[in-house]
A tleap script that builds the chain and sets N, CA, C and O, in Angstrom:
source leaprc.protein.ff14SB
mol = sequence {
  NTYR ARG VAL ILE GLU VAL LEU ALA GLY GLY
  GLY ALA ALA LEU VAL GLU TRP ARG LEU GLU
  THR GLY ARG THR HIE CGLN
}
set mol.1.N position { -1.654 -36.314 -27.143 }
set mol.1.CA position { -1.200 -37.705 -27.136 }
set mol.1.C position { -2.415 -38.639 -27.149 }
set mol.1.O position { -3.315 -38.498 -26.321 }
set mol.2.N position { -2.440 -39.565 -28.060 }
set mol.2.CA position { -3.566 -40.505 -28.139 }
set mol.2.C position { -3.489 -41.515 -27.000 }
set mol.2.O position { -4.519 -41.966 -26.498 }
set mol.3.N position { -2.272 -41.873 -26.592 }
set mol.3.CA position { -2.114 -42.902 -25.548 }
set mol.3.C position { -2.854 -42.477 -24.282 }
set mol.3.O position { -3.536 -43.286 -23.653 }
set mol.4.N position { -2.719 -41.214 -23.914 }
set mol.4.CA position { -3.385 -40.739 -22.687 }
set mol.4.C position { -4.898 -40.881 -22.837 }
set mol.4.O position { -5.590 -41.285 -21.903 }
set mol.5.N position { -5.395 -40.545 -24.018 }
set mol.5.CA position { -6.846 -40.649 -24.236 }
set mol.5.C position { -7.292 -42.099 -24.083 }
set mol.5.O position { -8.303 -42.379 -23.439 }
set mol.6.N position { -6.539 -43.011 -24.671 }
set mol.6.CA position { -6.905 -44.434 -24.592 }
set mol.6.C position { -6.835 -44.904 -23.149 }
set mol.6.O position { -7.728 -45.607 -22.676 }
set mol.7.N position { -5.770 -44.514 -22.444 }
set mol.7.CA position { -5.620 -44.942 -21.043 }
set mol.7.C position { -6.772 -44.393 -20.209 }
set mol.7.O position { -7.345 -45.111 -19.389 }
set mol.8.N position { -7.111 -43.130 -20.414 }
set mol.8.CA position { -8.200 -42.523 -19.632 }
set mol.8.C position { -9.511 -43.249 -19.937 }
set mol.8.O position { -10.263 -43.578 -19.020 }
set mol.9.N position { -9.789 -43.499 -21.213 }
set mol.9.CA position { -11.027 -44.186 -21.576 }
set mol.9.C position { -11.041 -45.600 -21.012 }
set mol.9.O position { -12.049 -46.041 -20.460 }
set mol.10.N position { -9.925 -46.313 -21.149 }
set mol.10.CA position { -9.858 -47.681 -20.623 }
set mol.10.C position { -10.036 -47.684 -19.118 }
set mol.10.O position { -10.739 -48.537 -18.578 }
set mol.11.N position { -9.405 -46.737 -18.433 }
set mol.11.CA position { -9.528 -46.681 -16.969 }
set mol.11.C position { -10.971 -46.449 -16.566 }
set mol.11.O position { -11.473 -47.103 -15.651 }
set mol.12.N position { -11.646 -45.523 -17.239 }
set mol.12.CA position { -13.044 -45.236 -16.894 }
set mol.12.C position { -13.898 -46.473 -17.143 }
set mol.12.O position { -14.758 -46.808 -16.329 }
set mol.13.N position { -13.665 -47.152 -18.262 }
set mol.13.CA position { -14.453 -48.354 -18.575 }
set mol.13.C position { -14.192 -49.421 -17.522 }
set mol.13.O position { -15.114 -50.108 -17.082 }
set mol.14.N position { -12.922 -49.557 -17.118 }
set mol.14.CA position { -12.587 -50.580 -16.119 }
set mol.14.C position { -13.296 -50.281 -14.806 }
set mol.14.O position { -13.827 -51.184 -14.159 }
set mol.15.N position { -13.302 -49.005 -14.415 }
set mol.15.CA position { -13.970 -48.631 -13.156 }
set mol.15.C position { -15.456 -48.964 -13.241 }
set mol.15.O position { -16.027 -49.523 -12.305 }
set mol.16.N position { -16.078 -48.621 -14.364 }
set mol.16.CA position { -17.516 -48.902 -14.515 }
set mol.16.C position { -17.761 -50.405 -14.459 }
set mol.16.O position { -18.704 -50.861 -13.812 }
set mol.17.N position { -16.900 -51.184 -15.147 }
set mol.17.CA position { -17.070 -52.642 -15.162 }
set mol.17.C position { -16.913 -53.195 -13.753 }
set mol.17.O position { -17.660 -54.079 -13.333 }
set mol.18.N position { -15.925 -52.660 -13.021 }
set mol.18.CA position { -15.687 -53.133 -11.644 }
set mol.18.C position { -16.917 -52.823 -10.784 }
set mol.18.O position { -17.345 -53.664 -9.993 }
set mol.19.N position { -17.479 -51.639 -10.931 }
set mol.19.CA position { -18.652 -51.269 -10.129 }
set mol.19.C position { -19.806 -52.219 -10.446 }
set mol.19.O position { -20.510 -52.672 -9.543 }
set mol.20.N position { -19.997 -52.516 -11.726 }
set mol.20.CA position { -21.104 -53.406 -12.110 }
set mol.20.C position { -20.877 -54.803 -11.562 }
set mol.20.O position { -21.809 -55.431 -11.058 }
set mol.21.N position { -19.632 -55.304 -11.656 }
set mol.21.CA position { -19.357 -56.656 -11.155 }
set mol.21.C position { -19.541 -56.686 -9.651 }
set mol.21.O position { -20.108 -57.640 -9.120 }
set mol.22.N position { -19.073 -55.659 -8.954 }
set mol.22.CA position { -19.216 -55.628 -7.499 }
set mol.22.C position { -20.684 -55.632 -7.111 }
set mol.22.O position { -21.074 -56.300 -6.153 }
set mol.23.N position { -21.498 -54.890 -7.849 }
set mol.23.CA position { -22.924 -54.825 -7.539 }
set mol.23.C position { -23.553 -56.208 -7.732 }
set mol.23.O position { -24.385 -56.640 -6.935 }
set mol.24.N position { -23.146 -56.885 -8.794 }
set mol.24.CA position { -23.731 -58.201 -9.067 }
set mol.24.C position { -23.327 -59.190 -7.981 }
set mol.24.O position { -24.147 -59.997 -7.545 }
set mol.25.N position { -22.073 -59.135 -7.540 }
set mol.25.CA position { -21.605 -60.073 -6.518 }
set mol.25.C position { -22.328 -59.824 -5.200 }
set mol.25.O position { -22.598 -60.757 -4.443 }
set mol.26.N position { -22.638 -58.565 -4.935 }
set mol.26.CA position { -23.330 -58.262 -3.681 }
set mol.26.C position { -24.818 -58.478 -3.902 }
set mol.26.O position { -25.613 -58.285 -2.982 }
savepdb mol mol.pdb
quit
């Protein structure tokens, strides 16, 4: 299923983006 691949990739990217934003805020 391609949807699962997209969701997994998007989730990983979101987590990385969140970590970067959190680091910048701190």
